[in-house]
C-alpha positions as CSV (number, residue, x, y, z in Angstrom):
1,M,-58.0,8.9,-53.3
2,A,-59.2,7.9,-50.1
3,T,-57.9,4.8,-50.0
4,F,-54.1,6.3,-51.7
5,F,-54.3,8.3,-48.8
6,A,-55.1,4.8,-47.0
7,L,-51.9,3.5,-48.4
8,T,-49.9,6.0,-48.3
9,A,-50.6,6.3,-44.6
10,S,-50.1,2.5,-44.0
11,S,-47.1,2.6,-45.8
12,R,-45.6,5.5,-44.1
13,N,-46.5,4.2,-40.9
14,R,-44.7,0.5,-42.0
15,R,-42.0,2.9,-42.7
16,M,-41.9,4.6,-39.3
17,N,-42.3,1.5,-37.1
18,A,-39.3,-0.5,-39.6
19,S,-37.5,2.6,-38.6
20,F,-38.0,2.8,-34.8
21,A,-37.8,-0.8,-34.8
22,Q,-33.9,-0.6,-36.2
23,R,-32.9,2.2,-34.1
24,A,-34.6,0.5,-31.1
25,D,-32.3,-2.3,-31.7
26,Q,-29.3,-0.3,-32.5
27,D,-30.2,2.0,-29.2
28,S,-30.2,-1.3,-27.3
29,H,-26.5,-2.6,-28.5
30,D,-25.4,0.7,-27.5
31,L,-27.4,1.0,-24.2
32,R,-25.7,-2.8,-24.1
33,Y,-22.5,-1.2,-24.7
34,D,-22.5,2.0,-22.6
35,H,-24.1,-0.5,-19.6
36,A,-20.8,-3.0,-20.0
37,Q,-18.7,0.1,-20.0
38,M,-19.9,1.7,-17.1
39,S,-19.8,-1.4,-15.0
40,A,-16.2,-1.5,-16.4
41,D,-15.4,1.6,-14.8
42,R,-17.4,1.5,-11.7
43,I,-15.6,-2.3,-10.9
44,I,-12.1,-1.5,-11.5
45,P,-12.0,1.7,-8.8
46,V,-14.2,-0.5,-6.1
47,L,-11.9,-3.4,-6.3
48,S,-8.8,-0.9,-6.3
49,L,-10.5,0.5,-3.1
50,S,-11.2,-3.1,-1.5
51,V,-7.8,-4.1,-1.9
52,L,-6.5,-0.9,-0.3
53,A,-8.8,-1.4,2.7
54,L,-8.0,-5.3,3.1
55,A,-4.1,-4.6,3.2
56,A,-4.8,-1.5,5.6
57,L,-6.6,-3.8,7.9
58,I,-4.3,-6.5,7.2
59,L,-1.6,-4.1,8.4
60,A,-3.6,-2.8,11.2
61,L,-3.7,-6.1,12.7
62,Q,-0.4,-7.3,12.9
63,G,1.7,-6.7,15.8
64,K,4.4,-3.8,16.5
65,K,7.7,-4.5,17.3
66,N,9.9,-1.4,19.5
67,Q,7.1,1.1,19.9
68,T,6.3,3.5,22.2
69,F,2.6,3.1,23.3
70,D,0.9,6.1,25.7
71,G,-1.8,5.2,28.2
72,V,-2.9,4.3,31.5
73,V,-1.7,1.1,33.3
74,V,-4.3,-0.9,35.8
75,R,-2.7,-2.8,38.1
76,N,-5.6,-5.7,39.8
77,F,-4.0,-7.6,42.3
78,M,-1.3,-9.6,39.9
79,T,-2.9,-8.2,36.5
80,Y,-1.6,-5.3,34.8
81,E,-3.7,-3.5,32.2
82,F,-2.5,-1.1,29.6
83,Y,-5.4,1.3,27.8
84,P,-4.0,3.2,25.4
85,N,-4.4,7.1,24.3
86,A,-6.2,7.1,27.8
87,K,-5.0,10.9,29.9
88,D,-6.2,10.2,32.7
89,C,-8.6,7.7,35.7
90,N,-12.0,8.0,32.8
91,Y,-9.7,5.3,30.7
92,R,-12.3,3.3,28.6
93,G,-11.7,1.1,25.5
94,T,-9.9,-2.8,25.5
95,P,-7.4,-3.2,27.7
96,Y,-4.2,-4.6,26.3
97,L,-2.4,-7.2,28.5
98,V,0.5,-6.1,29.5
99,L,3.6,-8.6,29.9
100,P,6.3,-6.7,32.1
101,S,9.8,-7.0,32.1
102,E,11.6,-7.3,35.7
103,R,12.8,-3.4,35.1
104,S,9.2,-2.4,34.1
105,R,8.0,-4.3,37.3
106,E,9.8,-1.8,39.4
107,A,8.2,1.0,38.0
108,F,5.0,0.2,38.7
109,T,5.2,-0.9,42.4
110,T,3.4,0.8,44.9
111,Y,4.9,0.6,48.3
112,A,2.1,0.1,51.4
113,A,3.8,1.4,54.3
114,D,0.5,1.2,56.5
115,P,-1.7,-1.4,57.2
116,D,-4.6,1.1,56.4
117,H,-3.4,1.5,52.8
118,L,-2.8,-2.3,51.7
119,D,-5.5,-2.3,48.7
120,R,-2.6,-0.2,47.4
121,L,-0.2,-3.2,47.4
122,F,-2.7,-5.0,45.0
123,H,-4.3,-2.4,42.9
124,G,-2.8,0.7,41.3
125,A,-3.3,3.4,37.8
126,W,0.3,4.8,36.4
127,R,0.3,7.0,33.6
128,A,3.1,6.2,31.3
129,K,4.7,6.0,28.4
130,L,6.1,2.1,27.3
131,N,8.6,0.7,24.8
132,G,7.3,-2.7,23.7
133,N,5.9,-5.5,21.8
134,L,2.3,-5.7,20.8
135,S,1.4,-8.5,20.0
136,R,-1.0,-9.3,16.5
137,I,-4.6,-9.6,17.2
138,G,-6.0,-12.7,19.3
139,R,-7.0,-14.6,22.3
140,Y,-5.2,-14.1,25.1
141,E,-5.8,-15.4,28.5
142,Y,-5.2,-14.3,31.7
143,R,-8.0,-14.5,34.2
144,K,-10.2,-13.1,31.3
145,T,-9.8,-13.0,28.1
146,Y,-7.7,-10.2,26.0
147,W,-7.4,-9.2,22.4
148,R,-3.7,-8.0,22.8
149,E,-0.9,-8.6,24.7
150,L,1.8,-5.7,25.2
151,S,5.5,-6.8,26.0
152,V,7.1,-4.0,28.0
153,N,10.7,-3.5,27.3
154,Y,11.3,-0.6,28.7
155,V,9.5,2.6,31.1
156,V,10.2,5.6,29.3
157,S,8.1,7.5,31.9
158,A,5.6,6.5,34.5
159,A,3.6,8.4,36.9
160,S,0.8,7.0,39.8
161,I,-2.2,8.5,39.6
162,S,-5.0,8.2,42.0
163,C,-8.3,6.7,40.7
164,S,-10.1,5.8,43.8
165,A,-12.6,9.0,43.4
166,A,-12.7,8.9,40.0
167,R,-13.7,4.9,39.5
């Protein structure tokens, strides 16, 4: 009788092991299918977001034509720099090299009436709203390297600001 129970128990164990092995094969196949499905479900949104981010980056790197820009124009000797979105003398960030037209050059001219203030001929700051063409991102060199050039079509408004104490 003990042998009967031992044979029955061992056959039952073999059947259970075979059943578990069959389920494991089936489950691993299901897991592989689910893993492949999950990968495809993840890849498609990530890929589409990557394409959208690349398109937005390309648009941001391109230049802008006939746009209005608001910020501070700073003149150091014969170089004009434009700090976009600056409101006062606390301008920061990467400036654009300004290529003024003849009409815009008149708006950014300071006249020194006395010899004590000759530095006004070479230095000045203006809170300005400009219409112009912004170049694409690149390396533009004029006495130092700039990332962009702003070619001014015309000046919408310009008001001189005194930055001697603030800078």
